[in-house]
Legacy VTK file of the C-alpha trace (Angstrom):
# vtk DataFile Version 3.0
C-alpha trace
ASCII
DATASET POLYDATA
POINTS 295 float
4.533 18.904 -24.431
1.178 19.403 -22.837
-0.467 17.038 -25.272
2.278 14.296 -24.626
1.542 14.327 -21.021
-2.103 14.635 -20.854
-1.805 11.550 -22.813
0.576 10.006 -20.905
-1.952 10.356 -18.103
-4.672 8.498 -19.718
-2.133 6.022 -20.447
-1.485 5.313 -16.890
-4.950 5.452 -15.527
-7.171 3.872 -18.544
-4.977 1.590 -19.946
-2.270 0.612 -17.644
-4.689 0.605 -14.827
-2.508 2.258 -12.402
-3.483 3.757 -8.976
-4.540 7.431 -8.733
-1.630 8.007 -6.574
0.908 6.428 -8.630
-0.520 8.460 -11.762
-0.171 11.635 -9.911
2.959 11.140 -8.612
4.325 10.292 -12.611
2.505 12.687 -13.959
3.858 15.293 -11.560
7.657 13.715 -12.449
7.172 13.920 -16.101
5.856 17.731 -15.662
9.243 18.249 -14.128
11.198 16.516 -16.348
9.954 18.288 -19.233
9.814 21.740 -18.196
13.598 20.833 -17.512
14.137 19.973 -20.987
12.315 23.209 -22.513
14.919 25.212 -20.313
17.524 23.115 -21.919
16.290 23.992 -25.529
13.852 20.839 -26.271
10.898 22.265 -28.057
8.943 18.844 -28.801
9.340 15.409 -26.984
11.216 14.345 -29.829
14.437 15.951 -28.940
14.845 14.278 -25.637
17.681 12.367 -25.042
19.793 10.588 -22.394
21.796 13.818 -21.368
18.724 15.406 -20.726
17.175 12.618 -18.472
20.617 12.775 -16.301
20.809 16.430 -15.949
17.117 16.392 -14.901
18.288 13.530 -11.842
21.364 15.532 -11.326
19.331 18.684 -10.614
16.803 17.078 -8.526
19.665 15.498 -6.341
20.984 19.396 -5.853
18.018 20.060 -4.906
18.112 17.337 -1.784
15.576 14.866 -3.264
15.674 11.277 -1.195
17.383 8.356 -2.815
13.579 6.980 -2.869
12.498 10.188 -4.615
15.166 9.762 -6.840
14.579 6.259 -7.614
11.222 6.755 -8.622
11.664 10.036 -10.578
14.018 7.685 -12.654
11.540 5.276 -12.658
8.739 7.802 -14.205
11.346 9.196 -16.651
12.031 5.414 -18.009
8.076 5.018 -18.173
7.784 7.923 -19.978
10.495 7.375 -22.312
8.935 3.896 -23.360
5.581 5.237 -23.841
6.427 8.154 -25.581
8.687 5.863 -28.079
5.768 3.124 -28.460
3.554 5.926 -29.319
5.783 7.439 -32.002
6.731 10.544 -29.910
10.191 10.016 -30.207
12.414 7.892 -32.202
14.026 5.667 -29.874
13.324 4.767 -26.040
16.229 6.840 -24.569
14.840 6.606 -21.107
16.027 2.484 -21.252
19.817 2.973 -19.997
18.980 5.535 -17.416
20.020 4.117 -14.018
18.183 4.600 -10.737
19.526 4.969 -7.356
19.585 2.224 -5.187
16.884 3.269 -3.088
17.462 2.577 1.013
14.959 0.175 2.291
14.086 0.731 5.636
12.745 -2.414 7.759
9.126 -1.731 8.799
8.303 -1.375 12.205
5.832 -4.359 13.409
4.323 -5.301 16.571
5.008 -8.469 18.735
2.440 -10.858 18.579
1.107 -9.973 21.905
0.843 -6.428 20.721
-0.970 -6.828 17.801
-3.538 -8.858 19.740
-3.745 -6.429 22.466
-4.184 -3.885 20.027
-7.524 -5.752 17.640
-9.210 -6.305 21.720
-9.003 -2.680 22.479
-12.599 -1.757 21.548
-13.484 -4.220 24.118
-17.012 -6.312 24.224
-18.724 -3.283 24.328
-21.663 -3.856 21.676
-22.407 -0.188 20.216
-21.905 0.721 16.418
-18.682 2.063 16.476
-16.824 -0.288 18.746
-18.293 -3.196 16.725
-17.092 -1.530 13.461
-13.683 -0.840 15.335
-13.116 -4.411 16.143
-14.076 -5.878 12.790
-11.615 -3.087 11.099
-9.076 -3.948 13.586
-9.219 -8.110 13.082
-9.315 -7.876 8.924
-6.732 -5.918 9.102
-4.549 -7.914 11.383
-6.279 -11.024 10.078
-5.825 -10.637 6.264
-3.336 -8.077 5.816
-4.964 -6.244 3.244
-3.924 -2.176 2.495
-6.345 -0.335 4.198
-7.765 1.074 1.106
-8.643 -2.621 -0.075
-10.183 -2.844 3.194
-12.237 0.387 2.733
-13.210 -0.831 -0.526
-14.708 -4.063 0.520
-18.633 -4.630 -0.115
-20.889 -6.975 2.175
-21.045 -9.210 -0.740
-17.285 -9.869 -0.824
-17.132 -11.199 2.735
-17.722 -15.593 1.795
-19.049 -16.148 5.462
-18.867 -20.199 4.776
-14.940 -20.179 3.693
-13.972 -17.455 5.534
-12.393 -15.485 2.703
-12.891 -11.861 1.127
-12.424 -11.395 -2.176
-10.262 -8.138 -2.543
-9.512 -5.712 -5.353
-5.832 -4.974 -5.394
-3.379 -2.592 -7.031
-3.692 -2.788 -10.978
-7.694 -4.069 -10.252
-5.757 -7.442 -9.361
-8.406 -9.742 -7.611
-7.160 -12.141 -5.008
-8.986 -13.944 -2.200
-7.654 -13.540 1.295
-8.938 -16.261 4.053
-9.740 -14.966 7.842
-9.705 -16.627 10.806
-12.521 -17.097 13.679
-11.902 -14.080 15.573
-12.132 -12.227 12.557
-15.248 -14.141 11.279
-16.981 -13.562 14.710
-15.995 -9.606 14.581
-17.538 -9.479 11.469
-20.956 -11.073 12.485
-21.290 -8.840 15.440
-20.702 -5.620 13.047
-23.322 -6.891 10.595
-26.026 -8.136 12.867
-25.463 -5.527 15.364
-23.454 -2.426 14.641
-23.977 -2.075 10.903
-27.666 -1.718 10.872
-27.593 1.266 13.858
-25.237 2.939 11.148
-26.719 2.001 7.455
-28.294 5.025 5.623
-29.019 6.241 1.979
-25.363 6.658 1.157
-24.310 3.259 2.419
-24.847 0.713 -0.319
-23.034 -2.332 0.028
-19.979 -1.167 1.824
-18.794 -3.528 4.590
-17.364 -0.661 6.598
-19.427 2.673 7.256
-18.343 5.758 8.560
-20.394 7.579 11.929
-22.806 9.218 9.146
-23.550 6.029 7.187
-21.178 6.739 4.166
-18.301 4.039 3.186
-15.652 4.046 5.650
-12.559 6.332 4.630
-9.020 5.181 4.915
-7.931 8.202 6.409
-10.616 7.564 9.198
-9.196 3.869 9.777
-6.026 5.494 9.927
-7.207 7.544 12.950
-9.291 4.759 14.637
-6.187 2.430 14.459
-3.499 5.508 15.970
-6.108 5.875 18.827
-6.264 2.182 19.914
-2.899 2.277 19.646
-2.345 5.004 22.042
-5.119 4.023 23.974
-3.525 0.563 25.143
-0.167 2.185 25.359
1.529 0.518 22.269
3.908 1.946 19.959
2.671 4.095 16.949
0.925 2.057 14.782
-0.638 2.405 11.352
-3.112 -0.137 9.150
0.189 -0.368 7.091
1.805 -1.519 10.373
-0.387 -4.089 10.832
0.046 -5.226 7.573
4.043 -5.788 8.252
2.933 -7.236 11.532
0.497 -9.601 9.703
3.179 -10.720 7.487
6.332 -11.185 9.544
4.101 -13.168 11.827
2.470 -15.599 8.897
6.575 -15.886 8.291
7.879 -16.655 11.705
4.709 -18.978 12.195
6.458 -21.268 9.171
4.370 -20.057 6.623
6.068 -20.090 3.165
7.352 -16.637 1.419
5.376 -17.293 -1.900
1.934 -17.559 -0.107
2.232 -14.863 1.904
3.136 -12.840 -1.266
-0.288 -14.001 -2.784
-1.907 -13.176 0.618
-0.241 -9.666 0.284
-1.229 -9.256 -3.135
2.478 -8.420 -3.858
3.161 -8.327 -7.844
6.897 -8.906 -7.170
8.216 -11.651 -4.430
11.288 -9.145 -4.071
8.680 -6.604 -2.147
7.560 -9.513 0.112
11.298 -10.705 0.913
11.842 -7.403 3.276
9.870 -9.293 5.910
12.267 -12.408 5.939
14.645 -9.342 6.707
12.729 -8.419 9.709
12.180 -12.015 11.101
16.348 -12.201 10.919
16.396 -8.867 12.800
14.291 -10.396 15.667
16.146 -13.571 15.524
19.584 -12.047 15.985
18.053 -10.122 18.774
17.090 -13.150 20.446
20.575 -14.431 19.981
22.368 -11.733 21.144
20.100 -11.298 24.373
20.211 -15.692 24.813
22.789 -17.121 23.570
25.901 -17.332 26.025
28.567 -16.777 23.395
26.785 -13.847 21.616
LINES 1 296
295 0 1 2 3 4 5 6 7 8 9 10 11 12 13 14 15 16 17 18 19 20 21 22 23 24 25 26 27 28 29 30 31 32 33 34 35 36 37 38 39 40 41 42 43 44 45 46 47 48 49 50 51 52 53 54 55 56 57 58 59 60 61 62 63 64 65 66 67 68 69 70 71 72 73 74 75 76 77 78 79 80 81 82 83 84 85 86 87 88 89 90 91 92 93 94 95 96 97 98 99 100 101 102 103 104 105 106 107 108 109 110 111 112 113 114 115 116 117 118 119 120 121 122 123 124 125 126 127 128 129 130 131 132 133 134 135 136 137 138 139 140 141 142 143 144 145 146 147 148 149 150 151 152 153 154 155 156 157 158 159 160 161 162 163 164 165 166 167 168 169 170 171 172 173 174 175 176 177 178 179 180 181 182 183 184 185 186 187 188 189 190 191 192 193 194 195 196 197 198 199 200 201 202 203 204 205 206 207 208 209 210 211 212 213 214 215 216 217 218 219 220 221 222 223 224 225 226 227 228 229 230 231 232 233 234 235 236 237 238 239 240 241 242 243 244 245 246 247 248 249 250 251 252 253 254 255 256 257 258 259 260 261 262 263 264 265 266 267 268 269 270 271 272 273 274 275 276 277 278 279 280 281 282 283 284 285 286 287 288 289 290 291 292 293 294
């Protein structure tokens, strides 16, 4: 069983190019599944069957796992089953018929356009290194809708100043070009001209955004920066992902095509992007209730 887990992890990481977070989650699920299978008398992966998989999910449900967690664990089991069958470890893809609980999708929390504008302007006109970096960070997060990990992974060479686009390496090593606007261009120029040289050191490399000690800015620090400026500006609790949600929603409300927004966000599936149409519909209903005399 241990060999199967190790080989499955290598498949996810080195062949499928899954993120470290996904690999950890899927491998943890499969370890739990195989432990349950051993307790049910399975000695090798070939003895797995659909009843064992369903029994494992049922146990997770009785332990109080959320529907989203159960859905992910079912996906982990199906992925492992497909791989194990293809690799010759089990005689049939026993996980293929395994159903997933339908996960309840919460509508993402978004800022209004004026709130987002207040947030990106929160660092002010201070020309010290950190405020300049924070202004570039906020302008890029909201101006491009990129993930915080994607933003922190940018190098200076990924910025095309003449075309105002950044080259982003997203999930599954998929590369895309994302445009940004004039305010973000000004913030980047000020940061590269005045701020970055003040922080740059031996550990900076080609990183676009730097931490206080000169190394590449880490996502955890970026999250603290966003949350801190949101609190200081008296705005609702906000994260980098909240700015991504806000950017997508404001694009759609402004008339952007859904597939164009999908490409900008780097979503593999259009269904991931469609949730933002529900956000816009909620705002439309709220405006209707507030303004229409027959609401």
